[in-house]
Chimera marker file (.cmm) of the C-alpha trace (Angstrom):
<marker_set name="trace">
<marker id="1" x="-30.281" y="3.844" z="18.883" r="1" g="1" b="0" radius="0.5"/>
<marker id="2" x="-30.236" y="1.615" z="15.802" r="1" g="1" b="0" radius="0.5"/>
<marker id="3" x="-27.699" y="-1.127" z="15.420" r="1" g="1" b="0" radius="0.5"/>
<marker id="4" x="-26.456" y="-2.180" z="12.036" r="1" g="1" b="0" radius="0.5"/>
<marker id="5" x="-26.588" y="-5.910" z="11.386" r="1" g="1" b="0" radius="0.5"/>
<marker id="6" x="-25.193" y="-7.635" z="8.363" r="1" g="1" b="0" radius="0.5"/>
<marker id="7" x="-26.494" y="-10.750" z="6.693" r="1" g="1" b="0" radius="0.5"/>
<marker id="8" x="-23.195" y="-12.514" z="6.043" r="1" g="1" b="0" radius="0.5"/>
<marker id="9" x="-24.744" y="-14.744" z="3.385" r="1" g="1" b="0" radius="0.5"/>
<marker id="10" x="-25.551" y="-11.697" z="1.247" r="1" g="1" b="0" radius="0.5"/>
<marker id="11" x="-22.067" y="-10.161" z="1.398" r="1" g="1" b="0" radius="0.5"/>
<marker id="12" x="-20.069" y="-9.891" z="-1.802" r="1" g="1" b="0" radius="0.5"/>
<marker id="13" x="-16.420" y="-9.530" z="-0.742" r="1" g="1" b="0" radius="0.5"/>
<marker id="14" x="-13.438" y="-8.967" z="-2.987" r="1" g="1" b="0" radius="0.5"/>
<marker id="15" x="-10.316" y="-10.746" z="-1.691" r="1" g="1" b="0" radius="0.5"/>
<marker id="16" x="-7.099" y="-9.043" z="-2.845" r="1" g="1" b="0" radius="0.5"/>
<marker id="17" x="-3.731" y="-10.708" z="-2.311" r="1" g="1" b="0" radius="0.5"/>
<marker id="18" x="-0.789" y="-11.477" z="-4.581" r="1" g="1" b="0" radius="0.5"/>
<marker id="19" x="-0.526" y="-14.910" z="-2.956" r="1" g="1" b="0" radius="0.5"/>
<marker id="20" x="-2.908" y="-17.426" z="-4.513" r="1" g="1" b="0" radius="0.5"/>
<marker id="21" x="-2.633" y="-19.540" z="-1.347" r="1" g="1" b="0" radius="0.5"/>
<marker id="22" x="-3.655" y="-16.627" z="0.881" r="1" g="1" b="0" radius="0.5"/>
<marker id="23" x="-6.622" y="-15.827" z="-1.360" r="1" g="1" b="0" radius="0.5"/>
<marker id="24" x="-7.718" y="-19.477" z="-1.269" r="1" g="1" b="0" radius="0.5"/>
<marker id="25" x="-7.452" y="-19.618" z="2.538" r="1" g="1" b="0" radius="0.5"/>
<marker id="26" x="-9.500" y="-16.430" z="2.990" r="1" g="1" b="0" radius="0.5"/>
<marker id="27" x="-12.128" y="-17.608" z="0.490" r="1" g="1" b="0" radius="0.5"/>
<marker id="28" x="-12.347" y="-20.966" z="2.308" r="1" g="1" b="0" radius="0.5"/>
<marker id="29" x="-12.918" y="-19.095" z="5.582" r="1" g="1" b="0" radius="0.5"/>
<marker id="30" x="-15.568" y="-16.930" z="3.935" r="1" g="1" b="0" radius="0.5"/>
<marker id="31" x="-17.368" y="-20.072" z="2.741" r="1" g="1" b="0" radius="0.5"/>
<marker id="32" x="-17.324" y="-21.359" z="6.329" r="1" g="1" b="0" radius="0.5"/>
<marker id="33" x="-19.156" y="-18.145" z="7.217" r="1" g="1" b="0" radius="0.5"/>
<marker id="34" x="-21.633" y="-19.000" z="4.412" r="1" g="1" b="0" radius="0.5"/>
<marker id="35" x="-20.344" y="-16.154" z="2.247" r="1" g="1" b="0" radius="0.5"/>
<marker id="36" x="-20.386" y="-17.710" z="-1.198" r="1" g="1" b="0" radius="0.5"/>
<marker id="37" x="-20.143" y="-14.743" z="-3.588" r="1" g="1" b="0" radius="0.5"/>
<marker id="38" x="-16.466" y="-13.830" z="-3.105" r="1" g="1" b="0" radius="0.5"/>
<marker id="39" x="-14.400" y="-12.569" z="-6.033" r="1" g="1" b="0" radius="0.5"/>
<marker id="40" x="-10.581" y="-12.573" z="-6.113" r="1" g="1" b="0" radius="0.5"/>
<marker id="41" x="-7.923" y="-10.147" z="-7.369" r="1" g="1" b="0" radius="0.5"/>
<marker id="42" x="-4.141" y="-10.561" z="-7.537" r="1" g="1" b="0" radius="0.5"/>
<marker id="43" x="-3.144" y="-6.996" z="-6.614" r="1" g="1" b="0" radius="0.5"/>
<marker id="44" x="-4.502" y="-3.484" z="-6.233" r="1" g="1" b="0" radius="0.5"/>
<marker id="45" x="-4.601" y="-2.764" z="-9.967" r="1" g="1" b="0" radius="0.5"/>
<marker id="46" x="-6.487" y="-6.004" z="-10.640" r="1" g="1" b="0" radius="0.5"/>
<marker id="47" x="-8.853" y="-5.149" z="-7.760" r="1" g="1" b="0" radius="0.5"/>
<marker id="48" x="-9.718" y="-1.752" z="-9.237" r="1" g="1" b="0" radius="0.5"/>
<marker id="49" x="-10.558" y="-3.442" z="-12.543" r="1" g="1" b="0" radius="0.5"/>
<marker id="50" x="-12.672" y="-6.133" z="-10.831" r="1" g="1" b="0" radius="0.5"/>
<marker id="51" x="-14.597" y="-3.529" z="-8.823" r="1" g="1" b="0" radius="0.5"/>
<marker id="52" x="-15.839" y="-1.999" z="-12.082" r="1" g="1" b="0" radius="0.5"/>
<marker id="53" x="-17.842" y="-5.182" z="-12.797" r="1" g="1" b="0" radius="0.5"/>
<marker id="54" x="-18.250" y="-6.798" z="-9.352" r="1" g="1" b="0" radius="0.5"/>
<marker id="55" x="-20.439" y="-4.886" z="-6.868" r="1" g="1" b="0" radius="0.5"/>
<marker id="56" x="-18.343" y="-5.717" z="-3.786" r="1" g="1" b="0" radius="0.5"/>
<marker id="57" x="-19.613" y="-4.482" z="-0.451" r="1" g="1" b="0" radius="0.5"/>
<marker id="58" x="-16.394" y="-5.475" z="1.350" r="1" g="1" b="0" radius="0.5"/>
<marker id="59" x="-12.731" y="-5.596" z="0.304" r="1" g="1" b="0" radius="0.5"/>
<marker id="60" x="-10.328" y="-7.868" z="2.174" r="1" g="1" b="0" radius="0.5"/>
<marker id="61" x="-6.879" y="-6.742" z="1.091" r="1" g="1" b="0" radius="0.5"/>
<marker id="62" x="-3.267" y="-7.645" z="1.831" r="1" g="1" b="0" radius="0.5"/>
<marker id="63" x="-0.884" y="-4.860" z="2.816" r="1" g="1" b="0" radius="0.5"/>
<marker id="64" x="2.184" y="-6.102" z="0.921" r="1" g="1" b="0" radius="0.5"/>
<marker id="65" x="1.553" y="-6.554" z="-2.816" r="1" g="1" b="0" radius="0.5"/>
<marker id="66" x="3.236" y="-5.535" z="-6.030" r="1" g="1" b="0" radius="0.5"/>
<marker id="67" x="2.962" y="-3.537" z="-8.200" r="1" g="1" b="0" radius="0.5"/>
<marker id="68" x="0.167" y="-1.732" z="-6.265" r="1" g="1" b="0" radius="0.5"/>
<marker id="69" x="0.229" y="-2.428" z="-2.516" r="1" g="1" b="0" radius="0.5"/>
<marker id="70" x="-2.740" y="-2.320" z="-0.152" r="1" g="1" b="0" radius="0.5"/>
<marker id="71" x="-2.185" y="1.267" z="0.975" r="1" g="1" b="0" radius="0.5"/>
<marker id="72" x="-1.826" y="2.589" z="-2.588" r="1" g="1" b="0" radius="0.5"/>
<marker id="73" x="-4.874" y="0.572" z="-3.638" r="1" g="1" b="0" radius="0.5"/>
<marker id="74" x="-6.964" y="1.984" z="-0.779" r="1" g="1" b="0" radius="0.5"/>
<marker id="75" x="-5.866" y="5.543" z="-1.542" r="1" g="1" b="0" radius="0.5"/>
<marker id="76" x="-6.773" y="5.038" z="-5.217" r="1" g="1" b="0" radius="0.5"/>
<marker id="77" x="-10.088" y="3.433" z="-4.271" r="1" g="1" b="0" radius="0.5"/>
<marker id="78" x="-11.004" y="6.369" z="-2.024" r="1" g="1" b="0" radius="0.5"/>
<marker id="79" x="-9.672" y="9.233" z="-4.164" r="1" g="1" b="0" radius="0.5"/>
<marker id="80" x="-9.812" y="8.372" z="-7.865" r="1" g="1" b="0" radius="0.5"/>
<marker id="81" x="-12.418" y="10.376" z="-9.747" r="1" g="1" b="0" radius="0.5"/>
<marker id="82" x="-13.507" y="7.194" z="-11.535" r="1" g="1" b="0" radius="0.5"/>
<marker id="83" x="-13.449" y="4.934" z="-8.458" r="1" g="1" b="0" radius="0.5"/>
<marker id="84" x="-16.291" y="2.432" z="-8.783" r="1" g="1" b="0" radius="0.5"/>
<marker id="85" x="-16.977" y="2.313" z="-5.021" r="1" g="1" b="0" radius="0.5"/>
<marker id="86" x="-15.031" y="4.804" z="-2.866" r="1" g="1" b="0" radius="0.5"/>
<marker id="87" x="-16.980" y="3.958" z="0.306" r="1" g="1" b="0" radius="0.5"/>
<marker id="88" x="-16.607" y="0.169" z="0.319" r="1" g="1" b="0" radius="0.5"/>
<marker id="89" x="-15.181" y="-1.027" z="3.670" r="1" g="1" b="0" radius="0.5"/>
<marker id="90" x="-11.554" y="-2.177" z="3.442" r="1" g="1" b="0" radius="0.5"/>
<marker id="91" x="-10.298" y="-4.841" z="5.847" r="1" g="1" b="0" radius="0.5"/>
<marker id="92" x="-6.523" y="-5.068" z="5.553" r="1" g="1" b="0" radius="0.5"/>
<marker id="93" x="-4.587" y="-8.190" z="6.457" r="1" g="1" b="0" radius="0.5"/>
<marker id="94" x="-0.876" y="-8.466" z="7.056" r="1" g="1" b="0" radius="0.5"/>
<marker id="95" x="1.687" y="-10.785" z="8.582" r="1" g="1" b="0" radius="0.5"/>
<marker id="96" x="3.912" y="-7.858" z="9.501" r="1" g="1" b="0" radius="0.5"/>
<marker id="97" x="3.575" y="-4.105" z="9.499" r="1" g="1" b="0" radius="0.5"/>
<marker id="98" x="5.297" y="-1.160" z="11.086" r="1" g="1" b="0" radius="0.5"/>
<marker id="99" x="3.403" y="1.451" z="13.062" r="1" g="1" b="0" radius="0.5"/>
<marker id="100" x="4.082" y="3.909" z="10.239" r="1" g="1" b="0" radius="0.5"/>
<marker id="101" x="2.559" y="1.535" z="7.668" r="1" g="1" b="0" radius="0.5"/>
<marker id="102" x="-0.518" y="1.013" z="9.845" r="1" g="1" b="0" radius="0.5"/>
<marker id="103" x="-0.962" y="4.775" z="10.293" r="1" g="1" b="0" radius="0.5"/>
<marker id="104" x="-0.507" y="5.333" z="6.550" r="1" g="1" b="0" radius="0.5"/>
<marker id="105" x="-3.120" y="2.663" z="5.856" r="1" g="1" b="0" radius="0.5"/>
<marker id="106" x="-5.585" y="4.258" z="8.292" r="1" g="1" b="0" radius="0.5"/>
<marker id="107" x="-5.006" y="7.669" z="6.741" r="1" g="1" b="0" radius="0.5"/>
<marker id="108" x="-5.582" y="6.199" z="3.273" r="1" g="1" b="0" radius="0.5"/>
<marker id="109" x="-9.001" y="4.984" z="4.436" r="1" g="1" b="0" radius="0.5"/>
<marker id="110" x="-8.508" y="1.395" z="5.620" r="1" g="1" b="0" radius="0.5"/>
<marker id="111" x="-11.344" y="0.538" z="8.002" r="1" g="1" b="0" radius="0.5"/>
<marker id="112" x="-9.780" y="-2.287" z="10.009" r="1" g="1" b="0" radius="0.5"/>
<marker id="113" x="-6.888" y="-4.747" z="10.223" r="1" g="1" b="0" radius="0.5"/>
<marker id="114" x="-6.332" y="-8.407" z="10.945" r="1" g="1" b="0" radius="0.5"/>
<marker id="115" x="-3.184" y="-10.473" z="11.213" r="1" g="1" b="0" radius="0.5"/>
<marker id="116" x="-2.135" y="-13.352" z="9.026" r="1" g="1" b="0" radius="0.5"/>
<marker id="117" x="-2.623" y="-16.212" z="9.341" r="1" g="1" b="0" radius="0.5"/>
<marker id="118" x="-6.301" y="-15.270" z="9.332" r="1" g="1" b="0" radius="0.5"/>
<marker id="119" x="-8.479" y="-17.014" z="11.915" r="1" g="1" b="0" radius="0.5"/>
<marker id="120" x="-12.168" y="-17.668" z="11.320" r="1" g="1" b="0" radius="0.5"/>
<marker id="121" x="-13.327" y="-16.059" z="14.580" r="1" g="1" b="0" radius="0.5"/>
<marker id="122" x="-11.265" y="-12.920" z="13.945" r="1" g="1" b="0" radius="0.5"/>
<marker id="123" x="-12.481" y="-12.626" z="10.348" r="1" g="1" b="0" radius="0.5"/>
<marker id="124" x="-16.102" y="-12.901" z="11.453" r="1" g="1" b="0" radius="0.5"/>
<marker id="125" x="-15.635" y="-10.398" z="14.291" r="1" g="1" b="0" radius="0.5"/>
<marker id="126" x="-13.925" y="-7.853" z="12.010" r="1" g="1" b="0" radius="0.5"/>
<marker id="127" x="-16.627" y="-8.126" z="9.343" r="1" g="1" b="0" radius="0.5"/>
<marker id="128" x="-19.440" y="-7.710" z="11.880" r="1" g="1" b="0" radius="0.5"/>
<marker id="129" x="-17.647" y="-4.738" z="13.486" r="1" g="1" b="0" radius="0.5"/>
<marker id="130" x="-17.146" y="-3.026" z="10.110" r="1" g="1" b="0" radius="0.5"/>
<marker id="131" x="-20.878" y="-3.000" z="9.447" r="1" g="1" b="0" radius="0.5"/>
<marker id="132" x="-21.821" y="-2.184" z="13.043" r="1" g="1" b="0" radius="0.5"/>
<marker id="133" x="-19.713" y="0.998" z="12.939" r="1" g="1" b="0" radius="0.5"/>
<marker id="134" x="-19.527" y="2.297" z="9.356" r="1" g="1" b="0" radius="0.5"/>
<marker id="135" x="-16.683" y="4.689" z="8.673" r="1" g="1" b="0" radius="0.5"/>
<marker id="136" x="-17.446" y="8.364" z="8.260" r="1" g="1" b="0" radius="0.5"/>
<marker id="137" x="-15.451" y="10.226" z="5.623" r="1" g="1" b="0" radius="0.5"/>
<marker id="138" x="-14.587" y="13.859" z="5.027" r="1" g="1" b="0" radius="0.5"/>
<marker id="139" x="-14.237" y="15.116" z="1.486" r="1" g="1" b="0" radius="0.5"/>
<marker id="140" x="-11.227" y="17.398" z="1.094" r="1" g="1" b="0" radius="0.5"/>
<marker id="141" x="-11.260" y="18.495" z="-2.525" r="1" g="1" b="0" radius="0.5"/>
<marker id="142" x="-11.159" y="15.237" z="-4.486" r="1" g="1" b="0" radius="0.5"/>
<marker id="143" x="-9.856" y="13.197" z="-1.539" r="1" g="1" b="0" radius="0.5"/>
<marker id="144" x="-11.872" y="11.178" z="0.955" r="1" g="1" b="0" radius="0.5"/>
<marker id="145" x="-10.327" y="11.015" z="4.403" r="1" g="1" b="0" radius="0.5"/>
<marker id="146" x="-11.633" y="8.997" z="7.340" r="1" g="1" b="0" radius="0.5"/>
<marker id="147" x="-12.974" y="10.889" z="10.320" r="1" g="1" b="0" radius="0.5"/>
<marker id="148" x="-11.284" y="9.216" z="13.279" r="1" g="1" b="0" radius="0.5"/>
<marker id="149" x="-12.417" y="9.447" z="16.914" r="1" g="1" b="0" radius="0.5"/>
<marker id="150" x="-11.044" y="12.605" z="18.495" r="1" g="1" b="0" radius="0.5"/>
<marker id="151" x="-10.938" y="14.460" z="15.166" r="1" g="1" b="0" radius="0.5"/>
<marker id="152" x="-14.244" y="16.335" z="15.402" r="1" g="1" b="0" radius="0.5"/>
<marker id="153" x="-12.483" y="19.693" z="15.116" r="1" g="1" b="0" radius="0.5"/>
<marker id="154" x="-11.293" y="18.598" z="11.698" r="1" g="1" b="0" radius="0.5"/>
<marker id="155" x="-14.911" y="18.014" z="10.650" r="1" g="1" b="0" radius="0.5"/>
<marker id="156" x="-15.729" y="21.684" z="11.155" r="1" g="1" b="0" radius="0.5"/>
<marker id="157" x="-13.229" y="22.658" z="8.464" r="1" g="1" b="0" radius="0.5"/>
<marker id="158" x="-14.155" y="20.018" z="5.890" r="1" g="1" b="0" radius="0.5"/>
<marker id="159" x="-17.467" y="19.499" z="4.164" r="1" g="1" b="0" radius="0.5"/>
<marker id="160" x="-19.423" y="17.497" z="3.370" r="1" g="1" b="0" radius="0.5"/>
<marker id="161" x="-19.194" y="14.571" z="5.778" r="1" g="1" b="0" radius="0.5"/>
<marker id="162" x="-20.164" y="11.314" z="4.113" r="1" g="1" b="0" radius="0.5"/>
<marker id="163" x="-20.922" y="7.891" z="5.534" r="1" g="1" b="0" radius="0.5"/>
<marker id="164" x="-20.548" y="4.536" z="3.841" r="1" g="1" b="0" radius="0.5"/>
<marker id="165" x="-23.768" y="2.536" z="3.496" r="1" g="1" b="0" radius="0.5"/>
<marker id="166" x="-23.005" y="-1.110" z="2.724" r="1" g="1" b="0" radius="0.5"/>
<marker id="167" x="-25.583" y="-2.852" z="0.542" r="1" g="1" b="0" radius="0.5"/>
<marker id="168" x="-25.783" y="-5.975" z="2.733" r="1" g="1" b="0" radius="0.5"/>
<marker id="169" x="-26.314" y="-3.997" z="5.937" r="1" g="1" b="0" radius="0.5"/>
<marker id="170" x="-29.607" y="-2.915" z="7.374" r="1" g="1" b="0" radius="0.5"/>
<marker id="171" x="-30.476" y="-0.804" z="10.385" r="1" g="1" b="0" radius="0.5"/>
<marker id="172" x="-32.436" y="-2.535" z="13.115" r="1" g="1" b="0" radius="0.5"/>
<marker id="173" x="-33.692" y="-1.374" z="16.476" r="1" g="1" b="0" radius="0.5"/>
<marker id="174" x="-32.689" y="-3.544" z="19.440" r="1" g="1" b="0" radius="0.5"/>
<link id1="1" id2="2" r="1" g="1" b="0" radius="0.2"/>
<link id1="2" id2="3" r="1" g="1" b="0" radius="0.2"/>
<link id1="3" id2="4" r="1" g="1" b="0" radius="0.2"/>
<link id1="4" id2="5" r="1" g="1" b="0" radius="0.2"/>
<link id1="5" id2="6" r="1" g="1" b="0" radius="0.2"/>
<link id1="6" id2="7" r="1" g="1" b="0" radius="0.2"/>
<link id1="7" id2="8" r="1" g="1" b="0" radius="0.2"/>
<link id1="8" id2="9" r="1" g="1" b="0" radius="0.2"/>
<link id1="9" id2="10" r="1" g="1" b="0" radius="0.2"/>
<link id1="10" id2="11" r="1" g="1" b="0" radius="0.2"/>
<link id1="11" id2="12" r="1" g="1" b="0" radius="0.2"/>
<link id1="12" id2="13" r="1" g="1" b="0" radius="0.2"/>
<link id1="13" id2="14" r="1" g="1" b="0" radius="0.2"/>
<link id1="14" id2="15" r="1" g="1" b="0" radius="0.2"/>
<link id1="15" id2="16" r="1" g="1" b="0" radius="0.2"/>
<link id1="16" id2="17" r="1" g="1" b="0" radius="0.2"/>
<link id1="17" id2="18" r="1" g="1" b="0" radius="0.2"/>
<link id1="18" id2="19" r="1" g="1" b="0" radius="0.2"/>
<link id1="19" id2="20" r="1" g="1" b="0" radius="0.2"/>
<link id1="20" id2="21" r="1" g="1" b="0" radius="0.2"/>
<link id1="21" id2="22" r="1" g="1" b="0" radius="0.2"/>
<link id1="22" id2="23" r="1" g="1" b="0" radius="0.2"/>
<link id1="23" id2="24" r="1" g="1" b="0" radius="0.2"/>
<link id1="24" id2="25" r="1" g="1" b="0" radius="0.2"/>
<link id1="25" id2="26" r="1" g="1" b="0" radius="0.2"/>
<link id1="26" id2="27" r="1" g="1" b="0" radius="0.2"/>
<link id1="27" id2="28" r="1" g="1" b="0" radius="0.2"/>
<link id1="28" id2="29" r="1" g="1" b="0" radius="0.2"/>
<link id1="29" id2="30" r="1" g="1" b="0" radius="0.2"/>
<link id1="30" id2="31" r="1" g="1" b="0" radius="0.2"/>
<link id1="31" id2="32" r="1" g="1" b="0" radius="0.2"/>
<link id1="32" id2="33" r="1" g="1" b="0" radius="0.2"/>
<link id1="33" id2="34" r="1" g="1" b="0" radius="0.2"/>
<link id1="34" id2="35" r="1" g="1" b="0" radius="0.2"/>
<link id1="35" id2="36" r="1" g="1" b="0" radius="0.2"/>
<link id1="36" id2="37" r="1" g="1" b="0" radius="0.2"/>
<link id1="37" id2="38" r="1" g="1" b="0" radius="0.2"/>
<link id1="38" id2="39" r="1" g="1" b="0" radius="0.2"/>
<link id1="39" id2="40" r="1" g="1" b="0" radius="0.2"/>
<link id1="40" id2="41" r="1" g="1" b="0" radius="0.2"/>
<link id1="41" id2="42" r="1" g="1" b="0" radius="0.2"/>
<link id1="42" id2="43" r="1" g="1" b="0" radius="0.2"/>
<link id1="43" id2="44" r="1" g="1" b="0" radius="0.2"/>
<link id1="44" id2="45" r="1" g="1" b="0" radius="0.2"/>
<link id1="45" id2="46" r="1" g="1" b="0" radius="0.2"/>
<link id1="46" id2="47" r="1" g="1" b="0" radius="0.2"/>
<link id1="47" id2="48" r="1" g="1" b="0" radius="0.2"/>
<link id1="48" id2="49" r="1" g="1" b="0" radius="0.2"/>
<link id1="49" id2="50" r="1" g="1" b="0" radius="0.2"/>
<link id1="50" id2="51" r="1" g="1" b="0" radius="0.2"/>
<link id1="51" id2="52" r="1" g="1" b="0" radius="0.2"/>
<link id1="52" id2="53" r="1" g="1" b="0" radius="0.2"/>
<link id1="53" id2="54" r="1" g="1" b="0" radius="0.2"/>
<link id1="54" id2="55" r="1" g="1" b="0" radius="0.2"/>
<link id1="55" id2="56" r="1" g="1" b="0" radius="0.2"/>
<link id1="56" id2="57" r="1" g="1" b="0" radius="0.2"/>
<link id1="57" id2="58" r="1" g="1" b="0" radius="0.2"/>
<link id1="58" id2="59" r="1" g="1" b="0" radius="0.2"/>
<link id1="59" id2="60" r="1" g="1" b="0" radius="0.2"/>
<link id1="60" id2="61" r="1" g="1" b="0" radius="0.2"/>
<link id1="61" id2="62" r="1" g="1" b="0" radius="0.2"/>
<link id1="62" id2="63" r="1" g="1" b="0" radius="0.2"/>
<link id1="63" id2="64" r="1" g="1" b="0" radius="0.2"/>
<link id1="64" id2="65" r="1" g="1" b="0" radius="0.2"/>
<link id1="65" id2="66" r="1" g="1" b="0" radius="0.2"/>
<link id1="66" id2="67" r="1" g="1" b="0" radius="0.2"/>
<link id1="67" id2="68" r="1" g="1" b="0" radius="0.2"/>
<link id1="68" id2="69" r="1" g="1" b="0" radius="0.2"/>
<link id1="69" id2="70" r="1" g="1" b="0" radius="0.2"/>
<link id1="70" id2="71" r="1" g="1" b="0" radius="0.2"/>
<link id1="71" id2="72" r="1" g="1" b="0" radius="0.2"/>
<link id1="72" id2="73" r="1" g="1" b="0" radius="0.2"/>
<link id1="73" id2="74" r="1" g="1" b="0" radius="0.2"/>
<link id1="74" id2="75" r="1" g="1" b="0" radius="0.2"/>
<link id1="75" id2="76" r="1" g="1" b="0" radius="0.2"/>
<link id1="76" id2="77" r="1" g="1" b="0" radius="0.2"/>
<link id1="77" id2="78" r="1" g="1" b="0" radius="0.2"/>
<link id1="78" id2="79" r="1" g="1" b="0" radius="0.2"/>
<link id1="79" id2="80" r="1" g="1" b="0" radius="0.2"/>
<link id1="80" id2="81" r="1" g="1" b="0" radius="0.2"/>
<link id1="81" id2="82" r="1" g="1" b="0" radius="0.2"/>
<link id1="82" id2="83" r="1" g="1" b="0" radius="0.2"/>
<link id1="83" id2="84" r="1" g="1" b="0" radius="0.2"/>
<link id1="84" id2="85" r="1" g="1" b="0" radius="0.2"/>
<link id1="85" id2="86" r="1" g="1" b="0" radius="0.2"/>
<link id1="86" id2="87" r="1" g="1" b="0" radius="0.2"/>
<link id1="87" id2="88" r="1" g="1" b="0" radius="0.2"/>
<link id1="88" id2="89" r="1" g="1" b="0" radius="0.2"/>
<link id1="89" id2="90" r="1" g="1" b="0" radius="0.2"/>
<link id1="90" id2="91" r="1" g="1" b="0" radius="0.2"/>
<link id1="91" id2="92" r="1" g="1" b="0" radius="0.2"/>
<link id1="92" id2="93" r="1" g="1" b="0" radius="0.2"/>
<link id1="93" id2="94" r="1" g="1" b="0" radius="0.2"/>
<link id1="94" id2="95" r="1" g="1" b="0" radius="0.2"/>
<link id1="95" id2="96" r="1" g="1" b="0" radius="0.2"/>
<link id1="96" id2="97" r="1" g="1" b="0" radius="0.2"/>
<link id1="97" id2="98" r="1" g="1" b="0" radius="0.2"/>
<link id1="98" id2="99" r="1" g="1" b="0" radius="0.2"/>
<link id1="99" id2="100" r="1" g="1" b="0" radius="0.2"/>
<link id1="100" id2="101" r="1" g="1" b="0" radius="0.2"/>
<link id1="101" id2="102" r="1" g="1" b="0" radius="0.2"/>
<link id1="102" id2="103" r="1" g="1" b="0" radius="0.2"/>
<link id1="103" id2="104" r="1" g="1" b="0" radius="0.2"/>
<link id1="104" id2="105" r="1" g="1" b="0" radius="0.2"/>
<link id1="105" id2="106" r="1" g="1" b="0" radius="0.2"/>
<link id1="106" id2="107" r="1" g="1" b="0" radius="0.2"/>
<link id1="107" id2="108" r="1" g="1" b="0" radius="0.2"/>
<link id1="108" id2="109" r="1" g="1" b="0" radius="0.2"/>
<link id1="109" id2="110" r="1" g="1" b="0" radius="0.2"/>
<link id1="110" id2="111" r="1" g="1" b="0" radius="0.2"/>
<link id1="111" id2="112" r="1" g="1" b="0" radius="0.2"/>
<link id1="112" id2="113" r="1" g="1" b="0" radius="0.2"/>
<link id1="113" id2="114" r="1" g="1" b="0" radius="0.2"/>
<link id1="114" id2="115" r="1" g="1" b="0" radius="0.2"/>
<link id1="115" id2="116" r="1" g="1" b="0" radius="0.2"/>
<link id1="116" id2="117" r="1" g="1" b="0" radius="0.2"/>
<link id1="117" id2="118" r="1" g="1" b="0" radius="0.2"/>
<link id1="118" id2="119" r="1" g="1" b="0" radius="0.2"/>
<link id1="119" id2="120" r="1" g="1" b="0" radius="0.2"/>
<link id1="120" id2="121" r="1" g="1" b="0" radius="0.2"/>
<link id1="121" id2="122" r="1" g="1" b="0" radius="0.2"/>
<link id1="122" id2="123" r="1" g="1" b="0" radius="0.2"/>
<link id1="123" id2="124" r="1" g="1" b="0" radius="0.2"/>
<link id1="124" id2="125" r="1" g="1" b="0" radius="0.2"/>
<link id1="125" id2="126" r="1" g="1" b="0" radius="0.2"/>
<link id1="126" id2="127" r="1" g="1" b="0" radius="0.2"/>
<link id1="127" id2="128" r="1" g="1" b="0" radius="0.2"/>
<link id1="128" id2="129" r="1" g="1" b="0" radius="0.2"/>
<link id1="129" id2="130" r="1" g="1" b="0" radius="0.2"/>
<link id1="130" id2="131" r="1" g="1" b="0" radius="0.2"/>
<link id1="131" id2="132" r="1" g="1" b="0" radius="0.2"/>
<link id1="132" id2="133" r="1" g="1" b="0" radius="0.2"/>
<link id1="133" id2="134" r="1" g="1" b="0" radius="0.2"/>
<link id1="134" id2="135" r="1" g="1" b="0" radius="0.2"/>
<link id1="135" id2="136" r="1" g="1" b="0" radius="0.2"/>
<link id1="136" id2="137" r="1" g="1" b="0" radius="0.2"/>
<link id1="137" id2="138" r="1" g="1" b="0" radius="0.2"/>
<link id1="138" id2="139" r="1" g="1" b="0" radius="0.2"/>
<link id1="139" id2="140" r="1" g="1" b="0" radius="0.2"/>
<link id1="140" id2="141" r="1" g="1" b="0" radius="0.2"/>
<link id1="141" id2="142" r="1" g="1" b="0" radius="0.2"/>
<link id1="142" id2="143" r="1" g="1" b="0" radius="0.2"/>
<link id1="143" id2="144" r="1" g="1" b="0" radius="0.2"/>
<link id1="144" id2="145" r="1" g="1" b="0" radius="0.2"/>
<link id1="145" id2="146" r="1" g="1" b="0" radius="0.2"/>
<link id1="146" id2="147" r="1" g="1" b="0" radius="0.2"/>
<link id1="147" id2="148" r="1" g="1" b="0" radius="0.2"/>
<link id1="148" id2="149" r="1" g="1" b="0" radius="0.2"/>
<link id1="149" id2="150" r="1" g="1" b="0" radius="0.2"/>
<link id1="150" id2="151" r="1" g="1" b="0" radius="0.2"/>
<link id1="151" id2="152" r="1" g="1" b="0" radius="0.2"/>
<link id1="152" id2="153" r="1" g="1" b="0" radius="0.2"/>
<link id1="153" id2="154" r="1" g="1" b="0" radius="0.2"/>
<link id1="154" id2="155" r="1" g="1" b="0" radius="0.2"/>
<link id1="155" id2="156" r="1" g="1" b="0" radius="0.2"/>
<link id1="156" id2="157" r="1" g="1" b="0" radius="0.2"/>
<link id1="157" id2="158" r="1" g="1" b="0" radius="0.2"/>
<link id1="158" id2="159" r="1" g="1" b="0" radius="0.2"/>
<link id1="159" id2="160" r="1" g="1" b="0" radius="0.2"/>
<link id1="160" id2="161" r="1" g="1" b="0" radius="0.2"/>
<link id1="161" id2="162" r="1" g="1" b="0" radius="0.2"/>
<link id1="162" id2="163" r="1" g="1" b="0" radius="0.2"/>
<link id1="163" id2="164" r="1" g="1" b="0" radius="0.2"/>
<link id1="164" id2="165" r="1" g="1" b="0" radius="0.2"/>
<link id1="165" id2="166" r="1" g="1" b="0" radius="0.2"/>
<link id1="166" id2="167" r="1" g="1" b="0" radius="0.2"/>
<link id1="167" id2="168" r="1" g="1" b="0" radius="0.2"/>
<link id1="168" id2="169" r="1" g="1" b="0" radius="0.2"/>
<link id1="169" id2="170" r="1" g="1" b="0" radius="0.2"/>
<link id1="170" id2="171" r="1" g="1" b="0" radius="0.2"/>
<link id1="171" id2="172" r="1" g="1" b="0" radius="0.2"/>
<link id1="172" id2="173" r="1" g="1" b="0" radius="0.2"/>
<link id1="173" id2="174" r="1" g="1" b="0" radius="0.2"/>
</marker_set>
C-alpha cells in the first residue's frame, strides 16, 4: 500500500482569518515548518478571490468570520461552478464551536479541525494527516460532498466519486 508524503517546504497554503493577529501567528508557525509560500485572506470572499490567482494546495481557515464565515466559504469553494480549486484540503481552526457547527463544517467539505490557539505540533500533525488520507468526494449534481467513513452505501447512489490530489503530495511505497 502506498503512503502519501508531503514535502512541507513545497506547500502553498492560504491562511484565511478576519483577525490579522491570528493570520500572523499561523504564518509564523508555517515558517517554523519551513513553509514560506503562504498567502493570506481576510475572509471567505477575499479567499475565493485570492484562490483565482494563488495556486494554494491547502487552506487554513477560521470558522467565525464575517461577512462569509468558514462554513459558507467551504461550501462555496466545493460547490461553485467557477470555484478555482474545489478539491483543495481545508483545515478549519476555531476557538469555540458547537457540535452542530462542526457537523455543518464537515458536511460542507472541511477536511480537519484544530483549536485556537494553534500549536506548532498540532498544525504539523494535521497537515501531514490531510495529505496522508486525502478526502474522497461524491458529486451530487453540482455539489461536492465528502464521503465519510461508514457512508459507503451513499457512494452506490452517487457518481462519480472523486479524490483530491494535492500538488505537493506524492505517493511513495514504504
